[in-house]
C-alpha positions as CSV (number, residue, x, y, z in Angstrom):
1,M,29.2,69.6,27.0
2,T,30.9,68.6,23.8
3,F,31.0,65.3,22.1
4,A,34.7,64.8,22.9
5,S,34.1,65.3,26.7
6,L,31.1,63.0,26.7
7,T,33.2,60.2,25.1
8,N,36.1,60.8,27.5
9,I,33.6,60.3,30.5
10,V,32.3,57.1,29.0
11,V,35.8,55.8,28.4
12,A,36.8,56.7,31.9
13,A,33.8,54.7,33.3
14,L,34.7,51.7,31.3
15,C,38.3,51.9,32.4
16,L,37.2,51.9,36.1
17,G,35.1,48.8,35.4
18,V,38.1,47.0,33.8
19,I,40.3,48.0,36.8
20,F,37.6,46.7,39.3
21,Q,37.3,43.3,37.4
22,G,41.1,43.0,37.2
23,L,41.4,43.5,41.0
24,R,38.7,40.8,41.6
25,M,40.5,38.4,39.2
26,I,43.9,39.0,40.9
27,R,42.3,38.3,44.3
28,N,40.8,35.0,43.1
29,I,44.1,33.9,41.5
30,R,45.9,34.5,44.8
31,L,43.3,32.4,46.6
32,I,43.9,29.5,44.2
33,Q,47.7,29.8,44.5
34,T,47.6,29.9,48.3
35,G,45.0,27.1,48.5
36,D,45.8,23.4,47.9
37,L,45.6,22.8,44.2
38,G,45.3,19.0,44.9
39,D,42.1,19.5,46.9
40,T,40.6,21.6,44.2
41,I,41.3,19.0,41.6
42,K,39.9,16.2,43.8
43,S,36.7,18.1,44.3
44,L,36.4,18.8,40.6
45,D,37.0,15.1,39.9
46,R,34.3,14.1,42.5
47,A,31.8,16.5,40.9
48,T,32.6,15.1,37.5
49,A,32.1,11.5,38.7
50,Q,28.8,12.4,40.3
51,A,27.6,14.1,37.1
52,R,28.5,11.0,35.1
53,A,26.6,8.8,37.5
54,V,23.5,11.0,37.3
55,L,23.7,11.2,33.5
56,G,24.0,7.3,33.3
57,E,20.9,7.0,35.5
58,L,19.1,9.5,33.4
59,K,20.0,7.6,30.3
60,D,18.7,4.3,31.8
61,V,15.4,6.0,32.9
62,L,14.9,7.6,29.4
63,V,15.5,4.2,27.7
64,T,13.0,2.3,29.8
65,D,10.4,5.0,30.5
66,G,10.7,6.4,27.0
67,A,9.8,3.1,25.4
68,A,6.8,2.8,27.8
69,N,5.7,6.3,27.1
70,A,6.0,5.7,23.4
71,R,3.7,2.7,23.7
72,I,1.2,4.7,25.7
73,I,1.2,7.5,23.3
74,A,0.6,5.1,20.3
75,T,-2.3,3.6,22.2
76,G,-3.7,7.1,22.9
77,E,-3.4,8.0,19.2
78,T,-5.3,5.0,18.1
79,L,-8.0,5.7,20.7
80,R,-8.1,9.3,19.5
81,D,-8.6,8.2,15.9
82,E,-11.3,5.7,16.9
83,L,-13.1,8.4,18.9
84,S,-12.9,10.9,16.0
85,V,-14.6,8.3,13.8
86,M,-17.3,7.7,16.4
87,I,-17.8,11.4,16.8
88,G,-18.2,11.8,13.0
89,I,-20.8,9.0,13.0
90,G,-22.6,10.5,15.9
91,N,-22.7,13.9,14.3
92,A,-24.1,12.5,11.1
93,V,-26.8,10.7,13.0
94,A,-27.6,13.8,14.9
95,D,-27.8,15.8,11.6
96,R,-30.3,13.2,10.2
97,I,-32.4,13.4,13.3
98,M,-32.5,17.2,13.2
99,E,-33.5,17.1,9.5
100,A,-36.2,14.6,10.3
101,A,-37.5,16.6,13.3
102,S,-37.4,20.1,11.6
103,P,-41.1,21.2,11.1
104,G,-40.4,23.6,8.3
105,D,-38.9,21.2,5.9
106,R,-41.2,18.3,6.4
107,Q,-41.8,16.4,3.2
108,K,-44.3,13.7,2.7
109,P,-42.7,10.3,2.6
110,P,-43.1,8.7,-0.8
111,E,-46.3,6.6,-1.0
112,A,-45.3,2.9,-0.9
113,E,-47.0,1.0,-3.7
114,P,-48.6,-2.2,-2.4
115,A,-46.6,-5.2,-3.2
116,A,-48.0,-7.8,-5.4
117,P,-49.2,-10.8,-3.4
118,K,-47.0,-13.8,-3.7
119,P,-48.6,-16.8,-5.3
120,A,-49.6,-19.5,-2.9
121,P,-47.8,-22.8,-3.0
122,K,-49.3,-25.5,-5.2
123,R,-50.7,-27.7,-2.4
124,L,-52.6,-24.7,-0.9
125,R,-54.0,-23.8,-4.4
126,R,-55.4,-27.3,-4.7
127,R,-57.1,-27.1,-1.3
128,A,-58.6,-23.7,-2.1
129,A,-59.8,-25.0,-5.5
130,S,-61.5,-28.0,-3.9
131,R,-63.2,-25.8,-1.3
132,A,-64.5,-23.6,-4.1
133,D,-66.1,-26.6,-5.8
134,A,-67.7,-27.8,-2.6
135,P,-71.3,-26.6,-1.8
136,A,-71.5,-23.6,0.4
137,V,-72.7,-24.3,3.9
138,E,-74.6,-21.6,5.6
139,A,-73.5,-20.7,9.0
140,V,-76.1,-21.4,11.6
141,P,-75.9,-19.3,14.8
142,A,-75.4,-21.4,17.9
143,H,-78.4,-20.0,19.7
144,A,-80.7,-20.9,16.8
145,S,-80.1,-24.6,17.2
146,L,-81.4,-24.4,20.8
147,Q,-84.8,-23.2,19.9
């Protein structure tokens, strides 16, 4: 089969398809001509009015529900941000706990130097001084006095 005969077959198939579609279109045009054009227009008008009503309701729903959904989304975003901060804090605490509990890396805590004692208030210093000047009294056991 040559290239010319192959193209002739393809063109013939396309021509048959055009003839078939032309016949369908002619049949539909005849149906519209024989039918009542006024009824067709009325049904199209009714369908258009219904579509407008549905679109109006949809617009109202989007205005009211859209604003409510936007508020809910904003609240959710703030909660998400707060939770991410809390998770970060929790992870940091968990890391510190893991570092403190790991046996291989235990370090001795630095030795705390004893703090210097605070000086006693003046009135207590006077009492202590007066006691130091007083003669020492020996403690007598309670059972010794009974003998």
